[in-house]
N, C-alpha and C positions, 0 to 999 in steps of 0.2 A: 203337822205336815199337811201339804195341800193334797187335793185329790187327783193330781196329774204329775207326770214325770217327763222331764226332757232327757233325750239320749242322743248321740251322735252315731249314725250307722256309717261305718267306714268299709267301703267296698273297693277302695282304691289300692292295688298292690304297689310295691315299690317299683320305681322306674330307673331307666338308665343304668342298668346293671351290666357290668363287664367283668370278664376274668382275664388276668394277666398271668401267663406261665411260659417258660421256655419251650421252643419248638422241638428242641432235642436235648437229651441229657446223656452223660456217660456214667451216671450213678442211678441207682433206684430211688433216690430222694430228689425232689424238685421244690422250689419255692414258688408259691402261687399267691396271687393277691386279688381279692375281689373288691368290688365298688358299686355303690348306688349313687345316683345323682340327687336323691331326695335331700332336701335341705334339713328336715327334721328327722333325726334317726333314733329318737328316744324310744327304748324298749325294743329296737330292732335286734334280730339274731340272723344267723347265717349258717350255711352247711356247704361242705365240700365233699364230693363223692364221685364214685366211678368204678367200673368193672376192673378188678385186679388191684384196687387201693386197698392198702392194709388198714384194717378198722382199728383206730386208736383214739386218742383224745382230741385229735385234730380233724380227721376225716373218716369215711367209711366206704365199703364196697357198694352200698346202696344208700339211698336218700334216707330210708328208715333206720338204718344202722348208724348213719353218720351222727356224730354229736352235734347238738345245737350250741353254737357259740355266739357270744356277745358280738354284735357287729363292730368291726373296725377294718381299716383299709392297710393294715400291716402285712408283711409277707408271712405266709404259714408254710410250714414244711410238710409236704405230702410224700408218703412212702408208698411205692408199688411193689408188688410181690414178685414181679419178673420183668424182663426187658421185652421190647416190642412196641407196636403202635397202640398208644393209649388215648382215651377220651376222658378228661377231667370235667366234672360238672359243678356248678355253683349256683346257689340261689339265696335270696334274701327275704326274710320274713319280717312283717312289721309287728307292731305291739298287739295286734289282735288277730294274728296268724295268717294275714294276706301274703301269699307267696308271689314273688316276682317270676318273670320268665326266666327259664334256665340259661345261664351263660355257659359256654363250653370252650375248651381249649384242647387241641390235638398235641400230643407230645410223643416223640419217637425216642424210646429208651434204648440205648446200645451199651451194655456194660462190658461185653467181650470186645477184645482187640483183634484187628485183622492181622492175618499172617500173609507173608508174601513168599511165593514160590517162583523160582527163576528156572527156565529150561531153554532148550534150543540154543545153546551157547556156541558161537563160531568165531573164528578170526585168529586164534592162538596157534603157536607152534607146540607140538607135543602136549596137548591138554590131558588132564587126568580126571575125566568126568565119569560118573556124577560126583566126584569127591570135592566139587566146588573150585577145582583148580583149572582155570581156563587157558593155562599154557603161558608161552613166552611171547612178549611183544616188544617192539621198538618204536621209534618215532619215524622210521623209514617206511616209504610207500610200499603198501603190500603186507606190512607187518604191524600196522598201528591201529587198526580198527577191531574193536570188540563189539559183537552183537548178540543180543539175547532178548528173550521176551519174559515177562512176569505176569503172574496171575494172583490177584488178591483173594482171600477166602470169604470176604463179605464185600458188600458195596463200599466204595471209597469214593471220596469227593476231591481228592488231592493226592498227588505223589511226588516224591523227589529222590533223586540219586546223589549220594554223597560219598566221597572217599572218607573212610573211617579208619580209627586206629586198631579196632578189633572187631570180630564178627558179632559180638554181643552188644556193640554200641547202641545206644538209644538215640532218637531223633534229637533230644536235647543236649546230647554230649557237645561240650564246648570245642573239643578237639576234632569234630567233623569239619571237613573241607568241602567248600563249594567247587564244583568242577566248571570250567569255562565252557562256553559255547562258540568260541571263536572258529573252530574247525568243524562245527556242526554236530557236536555232542547233544544228545537229547538228555536233559538233566531234571525234568519234572514239569508238571503243569497242574493248574487247577482244573481238574477234568474228572467227570464222573466215570467210573468204571464198575460194572456190576460184578458181584462176586462171581468167580469162576471165569470171568472175561479175560482177555489178554492185551497187552500193550507191548510193542516193540521198542528196543532201545539200542542206541549206538553210542559208543564212547570212543573217541579219538585220543590216543595217548598223549598228543600235544596239548590236550586241553586239561591234563591233570595239574593240580595246583603245585605239586613238588616234582620237579624233574631230576630224579635221582635213581640210580639203579637199586633195585631190591624188590621184595615182595609188596604189593599193594592190595588193599581190600577196598571194594566198593559195595555199597549196600543200598537196597531200595526200601524206602519207607512209604507206607500209605496211610492216609487218615480217614477214619470212618465218618459216618453221617452225624455222630455225636461230637466229633471233633478230637478224638483220640487217635494218636499215632501208633502204628505197629511197633512191636519190639523185636520179635523173632523174624 
């Protein structure tokens, strides 16, 4: 053996590191994908971590507790311990331990559903409030306009009013009927309303989809920031 050695000093960290994750989620689990633009990834590893991340075989609450995974650019399931605004972190390490800059993703997790509360109901004859009985209406001037306001329990990004077959109907119920807007009924909007805020609604009986005598039920649905619709 000769009296000298050649070696390669590698001080170059992995580059072009990005992290892809959903901006919001209706569950405590999200799929995240990390990437590095390095051409040669032999011996590379990677980590996912963040405050409130459940430490398991995929990710950890801190960089130190996060497992070191062989590098790939496949989706990995990350689990959080609670809902709220979260920051997920990701880094790539080369074969000699050089660490990339950290990539981050902000994720808003909302697992609870909004509830909608209706009040200030006016327009009906002989109402029985607060039993949710708005009274009697017709399509005659002076007796055809139902007005009320509603308030969501949490921030919502969209709301709709539908005629439903039962008070327990869900937003996805195929029996729900769309109310017309021909006579000025307000039936929904893609609109941000803060939890505890209010929105006024007017329904003209002439806009109801089924013009028959009998008891009718209308229901307000709100969609939260994670995309989930209210039920109650």
